[in-house]
Backbone as ProteinMPNN parsed JSONL, in Angstrom:
{"seq_chain_A": "XXXXXXXXXXXXXXXXXXXXXXXXXXXXXXXXXXXXXXXXXXXXXXXXXXXXXXXXXXXXXXXXXXXXXXXXXXXXXXXXXXXXXXXXXXXXXXXXXXXXXXXXXXXXXXXXXXXXXXXXXXXXXXXXXXXXXXXXXXXXXXXXXXXXXXXXXXXXXXXXXXXXXXXXXXXXXXXXXXXXXXXXXXXXXXXXXXXXXXXXXXXXXXXXXX", "coords_chain_A": {"N_chain_A": [[0.799, -1.059, 0.277], [0.964, 1.915, -1.176], [0.421, 4.511, -0.208], [0.416, 4.356, 2.409], [1.816, 5.961, 4.508], [0.236, 8.321, 4.442], [-2.12, 7.921, 5.391], [-4.084, 8.925, 8.155], [-3.579, 8.238, 11.589], [-5.622, 7.859, 13.254], [-7.538, 6.849, 11.591], [-6.116, 4.473, 10.855], [-6.457, 3.129, 13.324], [-9.033, 2.673, 13.32], [-9.47, 0.617, 11.401], [-9.486, -2.11, 12.452], [-11.849, -2.292, 13.78], [-13.8, -1.895, 11.593], [-13.017, -4.005, 10.189], [-13.903, -5.958, 11.959], [-16.683, -5.523, 11.963], [-17.393, -6.252, 9.525], [-16.719, -9.006, 9.365], [-18.302, -10.123, 11.391], [-20.766, -9.382, 9.795], [-20.773, -10.884, 7.646], [-20.843, -13.413, 8.757], [-23.606, -13.395, 9.484], [-25.065, -13.782, 7.116], [-25.22, -11.364, 5.743], [-25.25, -9.502, 2.537], [-24.812, -6.954, 1.578], [-24.131, -3.411, 2.972], [-24.824, -0.366, 4.025], [-23.268, 2.945, 4.777], [-24.537, 4.22, 6.865], [-25.608, 2.061, 8.078], [-23.186, 0.605, 9.108], [-22.284, 2.903, 10.592], [-24.335, 3.135, 12.565], [-23.779, 0.555, 14.015], [-21.311, 0.985, 14.848], [-21.16, 3.135, 16.129], [-19.746, 5.508, 15.008], [-19.579, 8.245, 13.218], [-21.217, 8.731, 9.779], [-19.867, 10.357, 7.998], [-17.381, 10.161, 8.529], [-16.66, 7.472, 8.23], [-16.903, 7.265, 5.564], [-14.813, 9.065, 4.445], [-12.622, 7.653, 5.907], [-12.698, 5.353, 4.301], [-12.361, 6.349, 1.838], [-9.435, 6.815, 1.585], [-8.582, 4.443, 0.748], [-9.155, 4.108, -1.972], [-11.972, 3.444, -4.145], [-14.278, 1.75, -2.426], [-16.842, 1.182, -2.232], [-20.184, 1.702, -3.907], [-22.368, 4.449, -4.71], [-25.64, 4.557, -3.63], [-25.595, 1.825, -3.68], [-23.995, 0.694, -1.547], [-21.787, -1.074, 0.291], [-20.128, -3.989, -0.491], [-20.153, -6.939, 1.357], [-18.391, -9.315, 1.449], [-16.513, -8.412, -0.23], [-15.403, -6.305, 0.94], [-14.694, -7.669, 3.462], [-12.482, -9.136, 2.516], [-10.736, -7.085, 1.821], [-10.173, -5.727, 3.781], [-9.108, -8.03, 5.639], [-6.624, -8.359, 3.837], [-5.325, -5.583, 4.114], [-5.002, -5.333, 7.066], [-4.379, -7.658, 8.21], [-2.451, -8.937, 6.304], [-1.118, -11.446, 4.218], [0.151, -13.286, 5.735], [0.784, -15.435, 8.512], [0.887, -14.522, 11.896], [3.149, -15.172, 14.063], [3.019, -14.88, 17.75], [4.29, -13.891, 20.951], [3.88, -14.021, 24.595], [5.473, -11.7, 26.936], [6.021, -12.161, 30.136], [3.852, -13.902, 32.235], [2.245, -13.385, 34.319], [-0.494, -11.978, 36.021], [-1.855, -10.238, 34.453], [-0.751, -11.21, 31.889], [-1.332, -13.806, 31.725], [-4.233, -13.752, 31.571], [-4.336, -12.57, 28.979], [-3.332, -14.608, 27.692], [-5.598, -16.281, 28.009], [-7.272, -15.221, 26.289], [-9.448, -15.319, 23.54], [-7.973, -14.816, 20.769], [-8.055, -15.788, 18.247], [-10.772, -15.549, 17.579], [-11.08, -13.024, 16.469], [-9.118, -12.411, 14.848], [-7.847, -14.746, 12.734], [-5.558, -15.149, 11.604], [-3.294, -14.893, 13.524], [-1.307, -16.251, 15.829], [-0.825, -17.031, 19.218], [1.942, -18.717, 20.424], [4.077, -18.772, 22.437], [4.784, -18.241, 25.724], [6.73, -16.275, 28.074], [8.487, -16.193, 31.195], [9.782, -15.659, 34.382], [9.263, -17.248, 36.783], [9.762, -19.83, 38.347], [7.872, -21.77, 39.205], [5.93, -21.75, 37.117], [7.058, -22.508, 34.815], [7.093, -24.537, 31.858], [4.728, -25.317, 32.362], [1.094, -25.063, 30.799], [-0.969, -22.79, 29.62], [-4.15, -22.202, 28.443], [-3.153, -24.046, 26.241], [-0.856, -22.911, 25.444], [2.492, -23.086, 25.858], [4.603, -22.291, 28.778], [7.75, -20.709, 28.844], [10.865, -20.42, 30.202], [12.236, -17.123, 30.772], [15.141, -16.835, 30.186], [15.525, -18.427, 28.176], [14.566, -16.959, 25.677], [15.843, -15.8, 23.586], [16.5, -18.128, 22.259], [14.01, -19.415, 21.905], [12.333, -17.848, 20.385], [13.447, -17.303, 17.569], [13.405, -20.043, 16.821], [10.772, -20.607, 17.015], [9.426, -18.967, 15.164], [8.808, -16.485, 15.76], [7.639, -12.945, 15.47], [6.304, -10.878, 16.768], [5.696, -9.495, 19.995], [4.032, -9.442, 22.871], [4.201, -7.167, 25.699], [4.073, -7.587, 29.043], [5.523, -6.774, 31.465], [6.819, -5.757, 34.696], [7.569, -1.929, 35.105], [10.133, -1.357, 35.529], [11.49, -3.484, 34.221], [11.084, -3.268, 31.582], [12.531, -1.817, 29.323], [15.129, -3.281, 29.198], [14.188, -5.835, 28.356], [12.814, -5.038, 26.059], [15.055, -4.355, 24.354], [16.283, -6.84, 24.282], [14.315, -8.458, 23.057], [14.129, -7.149, 20.4], [16.759, -7.731, 19.522], [16.493, -10.341, 19.415], [15.034, -10.612, 17.213], [12.234, -9.681, 17.088], [9.726, -7.88, 15.51], [7.571, -6.322, 16.31], [6.32, -4.834, 18.951], [3.801, -5.208, 21.409], [3.218, -2.882, 23.884], [2.391, -3.198, 27.229], [3.472, -1.663, 29.485], [4.066, 0.977, 31.702], [6.031, 2.451, 30.286], [7.924, 4.315, 27.961], [9.35, 2.861, 25.309], [12.625, 2.487, 24.282], [13.856, 1.768, 21.178], [14.956, 0.917, 18.038], [14.446, 2.037, 14.487], [13.569, 0.154, 13.234], [11.796, -1.531, 14.495], [8.391, -1.715, 15.322], [6.619, -0.05, 17.994], [3.513, -0.257, 19.885], [1.933, 1.518, 22.128], [0.028, 0.629, 25.171], [-1.332, 2.136, 27.779], [-2.724, 1.431, 30.794], [-3.421, 2.969, 32.766], [-3.649, 5.782, 31.668], [-5.525, 5.37, 29.851], [-7.86, 4.881, 31.864], [-8.081, 7.264, 33.016], [-8.621, 8.891, 31.028], [-11.007, 7.729, 30.157], [-12.476, 8.586, 32.874], [-12.564, 11.373, 32.396], [-14.147, 11.664, 30.157], [-16.493, 10.482, 31.181], [-17.19, 12.464, 33.166], [-17.555, 14.64, 31.513], [-19.422, 14.22, 29.721]], "CA_chain_A": [[0.226, 0.093, 0.031], [1.905, 2.868, -1.263], [-0.038, 5.625, 0.474], [0.206, 4.149, 3.892], [1.935, 7.211, 5.318], [-0.717, 9.491, 4.331], [-3.398, 7.838, 6.207], [-4.339, 9.379, 9.553], [-3.24, 7.571, 12.678], [-7.14, 7.673, 14.052], [-7.968, 5.96, 10.516], [-5.736, 3.263, 10.783], [-6.773, 2.512, 14.549], [-10.466, 2.174, 13.312], [-9.683, -0.327, 10.487], [-9.842, -3.436, 12.733], [-13.327, -2.032, 13.925], [-14.44, -2.139, 10.27], [-12.952, -5.774, 9.825], [-14.61, -7.057, 12.848], [-17.917, -5.671, 11.747], [-17.604, -6.803, 8.386], [-16.742, -10.204, 9.504], [-19.732, -10.434, 11.663], [-21.881, -9.094, 9.032], [-20.646, -12.13, 6.703], [-21.469, -14.474, 9.6], [-25.041, -13.517, 9.701], [-25.589, -13.697, 5.923], [-25.542, -10.237, 4.936], [-24.596, -9.147, 1.336], [-24.065, -5.414, 1.392], [-24.543, -2.716, 4.216], [-24.491, 1.009, 3.841], [-22.366, 3.541, 5.531], [-25.354, 4.539, 7.837], [-25.503, 0.618, 9.073], [-21.948, 0.526, 10.069], [-22.064, 3.83, 11.664], [-25.043, 2.866, 13.922], [-23.404, -0.512, 14.715], [-19.981, 1.21, 15.532], [-21.072, 4.805, 16.658], [-19.002, 6.357, 14.071], [-20.019, 9.34, 12.091], [-20.984, 8.189, 8.331], [-18.975, 11.139, 7.077], [-15.907, 9.825, 9.088], [-16.606, 6.065, 7.769], [-16.742, 7.469, 4.064], [-13.847, 9.68, 4.474], [-11.743, 6.515, 6.134], [-12.394, 4.391, 3.467], [-11.67, 7.046, 0.803], [-7.965, 6.677, 1.55], [-8.323, 3.492, 0.016], [-9.937, 4.095, -3.284], [-13.475, 3.337, -4.341], [-14.597, 0.635, -2.054], [-18.477, 1.048, -2.228], [-20.803, 2.674, -5.028], [-23.552, 5.138, -4.334], [-26.519, 3.72, -3.988], [-25.413, 0.247, -3.244], [-23.312, 0.64, -0.402], [-20.495, -1.9, 0.459], [-20.035, -5.192, -0.535], [-19.569, -7.34, 2.552], [-17.313, -10.318, 1.189], [-15.2, -7.819, -0.933], [-14.702, -5.367, 1.939], [-13.842, -8.396, 4.415], [-11.195, -9.658, 2.171], [-9.94, -6.17, 1.49], [-9.454, -5.545, 5.212], [-8.358, -8.723, 5.772], [-5.323, -8.259, 3.531], [-4.624, -4.655, 4.708], [-4.683, -5.248, 8.26], [-3.339, -9.007, 8.432], [-1.63, -9.223, 5.196], [-1.239, -12.666, 3.559], [1.022, -14.043, 6.392], [0.234, -15.809, 9.662], [1.775, -13.733, 12.688], [3.395, -15.805, 15.731], [3.17, -14.03, 18.899], [4.725, -14.31, 22.276], [3.585, -13.231, 25.788], [6.26, -11.525, 27.726], [5.3, -11.972, 31.315], [2.783, -14.683, 32.391], [1.343, -13.244, 35.64], [-1.991, -11.915, 36.138], [-2.064, -9.59, 32.671], [-0.385, -12.121, 30.973], [-2.233, -15.139, 31.621], [-5.686, -13.037, 31.111], [-4.197, -12.434, 27.737], [-3.096, -16.177, 27.107], [-6.791, -17.17, 27.981], [-8.075, -14.587, 25.459], [-9.809, -16.128, 22.413], [-7.514, -13.878, 19.866], [-8.42, -16.278, 16.878], [-12.27, -14.929, 17.186], [-11.027, -11.717, 15.731], [-7.797, -12.537, 14.029], [-7.498, -16.308, 12.397], [-3.925, -15.364, 11.175], [-2.507, -14.853, 14.627], [-1.158, -17.581, 16.66], [0.087, -16.972, 20.205], [2.633, -19.708, 20.405], [4.821, -18.948, 23.516], [4.834, -17.259, 26.607], [7.939, -16.312, 28.867], [8.44, -15.838, 32.432], [10.916, -15.989, 35.22], [8.566, -17.841, 37.712], [10.0, -21.428, 38.394], [6.625, -22.633, 39.31], [5.258, -21.724, 35.873], [8.04, -23.073, 33.695], [6.75, -26.025, 31.397], [3.035, -25.451, 32.248], [0.441, -24.571, 29.656], [-2.12, -21.735, 29.613], [-4.794, -22.235, 27.251], [-2.501, -24.741, 25.404], [0.41, -22.286, 25.235], [3.763, -23.281, 26.933], [5.406, -20.904, 29.239], [9.299, -20.967, 28.863], [11.761, -19.448, 31.061], [12.798, -15.76, 30.07], [16.461, -17.15, 29.818], [15.516, -19.121, 26.861], [13.92, -16.28, 24.918], [16.734, -15.725, 22.386], [16.467, -19.475, 21.4], [12.846, -20.077, 21.285], [11.64, -16.667, 19.3], [13.786, -17.733, 16.428], [12.901, -21.346, 16.614], [8.999, -20.69, 16.781], [9.28, -17.872, 14.023], [7.937, -15.19, 16.452], [8.095, -11.737, 15.2], [5.471, -10.028, 17.365], [5.694, -9.769, 21.3], [3.281, -8.71, 23.954], [5.007, -7.171, 26.881], [3.326, -7.419, 30.404], [6.31, -6.782, 32.576], [7.116, -4.33, 35.59], [8.06, -1.008, 34.532], [11.597, -1.48, 35.684], [11.998, -4.568, 33.252], [10.477, -3.074, 30.319], [13.511, -1.49, 28.329], [16.169, -4.127, 28.918], [13.53, -6.834, 27.623], [12.627, -4.585, 24.656], [16.392, -4.823, 23.798], [16.265, -8.223, 24.211], [13.435, -8.81, 22.028], [14.553, -6.453, 19.189], [18.119, -8.643, 19.275], [16.042, -11.795, 19.084], [14.118, -10.792, 15.829], [11.003, -9.377, 17.127], [9.515, -6.79, 14.728], [6.631, -5.525, 16.65], [5.847, -4.843, 20.241], [2.472, -4.396, 22.173], [3.567, -2.683, 25.14], [1.334, -2.656, 28.167], [4.243, -1.286, 30.339], [3.83, 2.407, 31.416], [7.232, 3.384, 30.06], [8.101, 4.346, 26.471], [10.408, 1.973, 24.939], [13.843, 3.071, 23.328], [14.018, 0.801, 20.141], [15.389, 1.28, 16.599], [13.403, 2.415, 13.689], [12.969, -1.282, 12.485], [10.899, -2.11, 15.417], [7.439, -0.916, 15.838], [5.817, -0.238, 19.473], [2.333, 0.592, 20.025], [1.668, 1.501, 23.845], [-1.38, 0.663, 25.661], [-1.176, 2.7, 29.135], [-4.325, 1.34, 31.284], [-3.772, 4.172, 33.839], [-4.133, 6.775, 30.756], [-6.962, 5.038, 29.343], [-8.937, 5.025, 32.747], [-8.192, 8.743, 33.422], [-9.577, 9.347, 29.808], [-12.453, 7.321, 30.52], [-13.152, 9.559, 33.982], [-12.618, 12.668, 31.932], [-15.357, 11.53, 29.193], [-17.392, 10.242, 31.965], [-17.554, 13.83, 33.89], [-17.886, 15.763, 30.599], [-20.262, 13.565, 28.619]], "C_chain_A": [[1.108, 1.228, -0.07], [1.641, 4.242, -0.412], [-0.289, 5.343, 1.986], [0.631, 5.031, 4.818], [1.044, 8.272, 5.214], [-1.764, 9.085, 4.941], [-3.014, 8.066, 7.66], [-4.092, 8.135, 10.555], [-4.714, 6.942, 13.08], [-7.661, 6.927, 12.923], [-7.695, 4.438, 10.854], [-6.148, 2.67, 12.095], [-8.275, 1.854, 14.308], [-10.684, 0.873, 12.232], [-9.784, -1.836, 11.319], [-11.411, -3.364, 13.173], [-14.08, -2.754, 12.728], [-14.323, -3.515, 10.183], [-13.615, -6.441, 10.672], [-16.102, -6.921, 12.241], [-18.324, -6.131, 10.451], [-17.604, -8.354, 8.046], [-18.1, -10.815, 10.341], [-21.001, -10.298, 10.609], [-21.775, -10.242, 7.957], [-21.092, -13.387, 7.48], [-22.925, -14.502, 9.722], [-25.791, -13.472, 8.41], [-25.726, -12.522, 5.226], [-24.665, -9.966, 3.763], [-23.655, -7.89, 1.232], [-24.556, -4.597, 2.701], [-24.027, -1.098, 3.531], [-23.608, 1.715, 5.106], [-23.284, 4.049, 6.952], [-25.425, 3.29, 8.892], [-24.336, 0.685, 9.565], [-21.738, 1.682, 10.945], [-23.372, 3.75, 12.812], [-24.552, 1.57, 14.654], [-22.41, 0.032, 15.39], [-19.827, 2.634, 16.136], [-20.024, 5.406, 16.142], [-19.668, 7.02, 12.961], [-19.876, 8.517, 10.555], [-20.194, 8.94, 7.698], [-17.649, 10.387, 7.204], [-15.546, 8.424, 8.357], [-16.317, 6.269, 6.075], [-15.191, 7.868, 3.542], [-12.545, 8.335, 4.891], [-11.761, 5.658, 4.852], [-11.914, 5.088, 2.054], [-10.204, 6.833, 0.695], [-7.662, 5.539, 0.698], [-8.693, 3.033, -1.46], [-11.527, 3.987, -3.081], [-13.766, 2.172, -3.958], [-16.102, 0.408, -2.036], [-18.923, 1.668, -3.619], [-22.151, 3.047, -4.499], [-24.416, 4.552, -4.783], [-26.567, 2.246, -3.81], [-25.023, 0.097, -2.107], [-22.08, -0.207, -0.53], [-20.936, -3.335, 0.391], [-19.408, -6.011, 0.571], [-18.508, -8.368, 2.355], [-16.207, -9.453, 0.312], [-14.508, -6.823, 0.102], [-13.529, -6.207, 3.197], [-12.646, -8.842, 3.903], [-10.291, -8.509, 1.953], [-9.137, -5.588, 2.868], [-8.795, -6.467, 5.714], [-6.814, -8.583, 5.344], [-4.644, -6.832, 3.955], [-4.141, -4.64, 6.28], [-3.967, -6.415, 8.633], [-2.271, -9.339, 7.622], [-1.918, -10.575, 4.843], [-0.419, -13.728, 4.534], [0.376, -14.446, 7.553], [1.217, -15.125, 10.732], [1.94, -14.6, 13.967], [3.611, -14.637, 16.65], [3.478, -14.572, 20.348], [4.356, -13.509, 23.401], [4.764, -12.899, 26.756], [5.881, -11.208, 29.141], [3.985, -12.707, 31.551], [1.948, -14.517, 33.728], [-0.01, -12.929, 35.315], [-2.439, -11.252, 34.722], [-1.834, -10.642, 31.581], [-1.227, -13.443, 30.804], [-3.823, -14.805, 31.252], [-5.305, -13.121, 29.522], [-4.066, -13.761, 26.954], [-4.549, -16.886, 27.215], [-7.84, -16.583, 26.873], [-8.452, -15.211, 24.091], [-9.134, -14.85, 21.177], [-7.863, -14.389, 18.434], [-9.951, -15.888, 16.714], [-12.051, -13.629, 16.509], [-9.874, -11.601, 14.733], [-7.096, -13.807, 13.829], [-6.292, -16.281, 11.88], [-2.976, -14.83, 12.274], [-2.258, -15.925, 15.529], [-0.213, -17.08, 17.951], [0.899, -18.262, 20.53], [3.707, -19.981, 21.671], [4.47, -17.881, 24.704], [6.437, -17.523, 27.403], [7.81, -15.692, 30.221], [9.731, -16.186, 33.399], [10.486, -16.966, 36.555], [8.846, -19.138, 37.505], [8.967, -22.261, 38.374], [5.962, -22.703, 38.036], [5.933, -22.171, 34.775], [7.674, -24.493, 33.231], [5.334, -26.119, 31.645], [2.544, -24.662, 31.14], [-0.854, -23.847, 30.03], [-2.848, -21.591, 28.43], [-3.959, -22.834, 25.963], [-1.289, -23.901, 24.833], [1.439, -22.537, 26.382], [4.392, -22.144, 27.528], [7.015, -21.421, 29.324], [9.808, -20.139, 29.789], [12.267, -18.389, 30.054], [14.308, -15.973, 29.473], [16.649, -17.651, 28.296], [14.957, -18.26, 25.679], [14.572, -16.11, 23.594], [16.813, -17.095, 21.508], [15.13, -19.767, 20.953], [12.157, -18.996, 20.169], [12.228, -17.038, 18.086], [12.989, -18.989, 15.767], [11.328, -21.582, 16.016], [8.784, -19.488, 15.372], [8.498, -16.643, 14.452], [8.423, -14.163, 16.081], [7.141, -10.707, 15.825], [5.689, -10.403, 19.313], [4.836, -8.905, 22.06], [3.588, -8.389, 25.317], [4.067, -6.813, 28.114], [4.338, -7.416, 31.601], [6.119, -5.542, 33.461], [7.491, -3.259, 34.702], [9.462, -0.826, 34.256], [12.295, -2.515, 34.726], [11.862, -4.337, 31.937], [11.572, -2.917, 28.817], [14.431, -2.638, 28.217], [15.377, -5.456, 28.131], [13.3, -6.379, 26.384], [13.936, -4.683, 23.821], [16.638, -6.15, 23.511], [15.54, -8.86, 23.092], [13.466, -8.309, 20.658], [15.834, -7.218, 18.822], [17.566, -9.741, 18.949], [15.238, -11.919, 17.766], [12.763, -10.219, 15.646], [10.895, -8.05, 16.362], [8.496, -5.751, 15.35], [6.27, -5.811, 18.091], [4.572, -4.115, 20.666], [2.9, -4.335, 23.412], [2.657, -1.949, 26.156], [2.048, -2.203, 29.698], [3.873, 0.123, 30.604], [5.156, 3.179, 31.062], [7.235, 3.469, 28.581], [9.53, 3.782, 26.246], [11.501, 2.731, 23.749], [14.11, 2.114, 22.506], [14.399, 1.555, 18.912], [14.232, 1.482, 16.042], [12.93, 1.077, 13.128], [12.102, -2.005, 13.166], [9.72, -1.308, 15.503], [6.718, -1.245, 17.366], [4.548, 0.26, 19.371], [2.152, 0.149, 21.715], [0.14, 1.647, 24.176], [-0.913, 0.786, 27.523], [-2.439, 2.414, 29.67], [-4.494, 2.435, 32.222], [-4.362, 5.575, 33.042], [-5.225, 6.668, 30.453], [-8.025, 5.108, 30.305], [-8.869, 6.476, 32.948], [-8.969, 9.411, 31.877], [-10.887, 9.103, 29.904], [-13.113, 8.619, 31.85], [-13.366, 10.817, 33.141], [-13.904, 12.604, 31.201], [-16.479, 11.299, 30.151], [-17.937, 11.679, 32.711], [-17.996, 15.046, 32.805], [-18.822, 15.44, 29.651], [-21.975, 14.355, 28.729]], "O_chain_A": [[1.916, 1.506, 0.816], [2.572, 4.941, -0.013], [-1.073, 6.0, 2.671], [0.054, 5.073, 5.905], [1.173, 9.191, 6.022], [-2.574, 9.993, 5.124], [-2.032, 7.622, 8.254], [-4.479, 7.03, 10.176], [-4.908, 5.732, 13.197], [-8.474, 6.111, 13.356], [-8.491, 3.52, 11.053], [-6.212, 1.445, 11.998], [-8.681, 0.838, 14.873], [-11.733, 0.232, 12.164], [-10.232, -2.751, 10.628], [-12.151, -4.316, 12.925], [-14.737, -3.794, 12.776], [-15.318, -4.235, 10.106], [-14.013, -7.554, 10.329], [-16.748, -7.943, 12.011], [-19.507, -6.397, 10.236], [-18.115, -8.921, 7.08], [-18.767, -11.78, 9.966], [-22.01, -11.003, 10.642], [-22.828, -10.506, 7.376], [-21.658, -14.311, 6.895], [-23.484, -15.551, 10.041], [-26.988, -13.182, 8.423], [-26.308, -12.538, 4.141], [-23.452, -10.146, 3.87], [-22.461, -7.742, 0.974], [-25.365, -5.15, 3.447], [-23.097, -0.856, 2.762], [-23.338, 1.143, 6.163], [-22.685, 4.231, 8.012], [-25.34, 3.376, 10.117], [-24.385, 0.874, 10.781], [-21.08, 1.542, 11.975], [-23.257, 4.352, 13.88], [-24.862, 1.445, 15.839], [-22.373, -0.266, 16.584], [-18.791, 3.177, 16.521], [-19.263, 5.912, 16.966], [-20.197, 6.477, 11.991], [-18.887, 7.89, 10.174], [-19.646, 8.417, 6.728], [-16.949, 10.048, 6.249], [-14.409, 8.197, 7.944], [-15.596, 5.496, 5.443], [-14.537, 7.324, 2.653], [-11.616, 8.172, 4.1], [-10.667, 5.296, 4.42], [-11.194, 4.481, 1.261], [-9.778, 6.661, -0.447], [-6.662, 5.541, -0.019], [-8.559, 1.916, -1.962], [-12.162, 4.358, -2.093], [-13.655, 1.287, -4.807], [-16.481, -0.735, -1.779], [-18.068, 2.102, -4.391], [-22.933, 2.258, -3.969], [-24.43, 4.027, -5.896], [-27.619, 1.606, -3.815], [-25.671, -0.7, -1.43], [-21.351, -0.006, -1.502], [-21.871, -3.814, 1.031], [-18.206, -5.85, 0.782], [-17.605, -8.298, 3.189], [-15.062, -9.896, 0.223], [-13.301, -6.581, 0.106], [-12.428, -5.893, 3.65], [-11.705, -8.983, 4.685], [-9.09, -8.768, 1.877], [-7.984, -5.174, 2.995], [-7.793, -6.11, 6.335], [-5.896, -8.652, 6.16], [-3.429, -6.863, 4.151], [-3.124, -4.066, 6.669], [-2.969, -6.288, 9.344], [-1.276, -9.928, 8.046], [-3.042, -10.961, 5.164], [-0.324, -14.903, 4.179], [-0.687, -13.862, 7.765], [2.41, -15.167, 10.431], [1.037, -14.734, 14.793], [4.254, -13.627, 16.364], [2.94, -15.582, 20.802], [4.479, -12.291, 23.273], [5.105, -13.852, 27.458], [5.446, -10.085, 29.395], [2.978, -12.174, 31.086], [1.138, -15.35, 34.134], [-0.63, -13.528, 34.436], [-3.302, -11.763, 34.008], [-2.565, -10.867, 30.617], [-1.654, -13.907, 29.747], [-4.515, -15.641, 30.671], [-6.062, -13.798, 28.826], [-4.56, -13.98, 25.848], [-4.736, -17.942, 26.611], [-8.898, -17.129, 26.559], [-7.472, -15.672, 23.506], [-9.935, -14.008, 20.772], [-7.964, -13.584, 17.507], [-10.355, -15.937, 15.552], [-13.038, -13.172, 15.932], [-9.811, -10.698, 13.899], [-6.064, -14.105, 14.43], [-5.794, -17.379, 11.63], [-1.903, -14.339, 11.924], [-3.251, -16.497, 15.978], [0.966, -16.773, 17.772], [0.129, -19.04, 21.093], [4.136, -21.107, 21.92], [3.918, -16.804, 24.482], [7.113, -18.551, 27.368], [7.065, -14.724, 30.376], [10.586, -16.992, 33.032], [11.382, -17.388, 37.286], [8.291, -19.713, 36.569], [8.957, -23.309, 37.728], [5.375, -23.76, 37.801], [5.316, -22.214, 33.711], [7.854, -25.481, 33.942], [4.726, -27.044, 31.107], [3.209, -23.798, 30.566], [-1.704, -24.395, 30.732], [-2.389, -20.982, 27.463], [-4.017, -22.294, 24.859], [-0.785, -24.254, 23.767], [1.261, -22.255, 27.567], [4.691, -21.14, 26.881], [7.332, -22.481, 29.865], [9.179, -19.15, 30.164], [12.617, -18.598, 28.892], [14.664, -15.393, 28.448], [17.549, -17.398, 27.495], [14.87, -18.872, 24.614], [13.921, -16.261, 22.56], [17.122, -17.132, 20.317], [14.935, -20.277, 19.849], [11.518, -19.409, 19.202], [11.335, -17.152, 17.247], [12.288, -19.056, 14.757], [10.855, -22.279, 15.119], [7.714, -19.465, 14.764], [7.754, -15.958, 13.75], [9.645, -14.076, 16.199], [7.215, -9.581, 15.332], [5.806, -11.557, 19.725], [4.902, -7.685, 21.908], [3.299, -9.225, 26.173], [3.377, -5.794, 28.1], [4.035, -7.997, 32.643], [5.471, -4.544, 33.144], [7.751, -3.561, 33.537], [9.973, -0.356, 33.239], [13.495, -2.43, 34.466], [12.42, -5.062, 31.113], [11.526, -3.524, 27.747], [14.571, -3.054, 27.067], [16.044, -6.061, 27.292], [13.524, -7.169, 25.467], [13.87, -5.076, 22.656], [17.206, -6.5, 22.477], [16.057, -9.662, 22.314], [12.895, -8.943, 19.77], [15.963, -7.344, 17.605], [18.156, -10.321, 18.038], [14.846, -12.983, 17.289], [12.16, -10.17, 14.573], [11.766, -7.188, 16.48], [8.507, -4.562, 15.029], [5.938, -6.95, 18.418], [4.264, -2.942, 20.454], [3.03, -5.339, 24.113], [2.26, -0.783, 26.153], [1.472, -2.312, 30.78], [3.275, 0.624, 29.651], [5.368, 4.326, 31.455], [6.529, 2.672, 27.963], [10.567, 4.124, 26.814], [11.219, 3.32, 22.706], [14.79, 1.271, 23.091], [14.153, 2.757, 18.811], [13.154, 1.285, 16.602], [11.839, 1.032, 12.56], [11.6, -3.017, 12.678], [9.923, -0.123, 15.769], [6.371, -2.351, 17.782], [4.43, 1.299, 18.721], [2.199, -0.93, 22.305], [-0.696, 2.418, 23.705], [-0.404, -0.058, 28.26], [-3.382, 3.026, 29.17], [-5.627, 2.839, 32.485], [-5.234, 6.306, 33.512], [-6.049, 7.566, 30.623], [-9.142, 5.367, 29.858], [-10.009, 6.923, 33.073], [-9.781, 10.336, 31.869], [-11.789, 9.934, 29.789], [-14.068, 9.367, 31.636], [-14.488, 11.315, 33.242], [-14.781, 13.404, 31.525], [-17.494, 11.96, 29.929], [-19.152, 11.875, 32.759], [-18.588, 16.084, 33.1], [-19.096, 16.251, 28.767], [-22.865, 14.012, 27.95]]}, "name": "protein", "num_of_chains": 1, "seq": "XXXXXXXXXXXXXXXXXXXXXXXXXXXXXXXXXXXXXXXXXXXXXXXXXXXXXXXXXXXXXXXXXXXXXXXXXXXXXXXXXXXXXXXXXXXXXXXXXXXXXXXXXXXXXXXXXXXXXXXXXXXXXXXXXXXXXXXXXXXXXXXXXXXXXXXXXXXXXXXXXXXXXXXXXXXXXXXXXXXXXXXXXXXXXXXXXXXXXXXXXXXXXXXXXX"}
């Protein structure tokens, strides 16, 4: 997609919502939908939806709407690509274990959580939702063996930066960062930060000003 850099971040963040919507529409046997129907389902303004879609060319036709199967295929290719991503959970504590038990395949059938890493001796060799927990010391060995290129980081803040450096050296290309620190990595690795405290504060703000 040559115009990737021109697409606003806000639009990119909405693409998975559109994909999930079209996936559910296909499951229900719906052939086509209008921007208003998408708007009602996702609580996103119709004009915003049309503008988002316009970045990718003519995805629908006036008076006809959007073909569900075509749009589902389109978003699958642009969000997931044609390859399967192998993912590791770094830190199998409370949050890591919860993520291991989450049914990622329900929203992305091209993503496999294939390994978890932790330093807790009592967890090493156990399985959580069929995913084996390895010792963190084995990370550099297991990641290339399993073809893992994405890591979900759920460690304490003080361990985040050092682990990010190890992950990058091991070949990880993307990190979903749940630690409250900003990771210092090279341009060759993409980090998406999720700070739960910030998200909660934003929620409180919107509740107060709604």
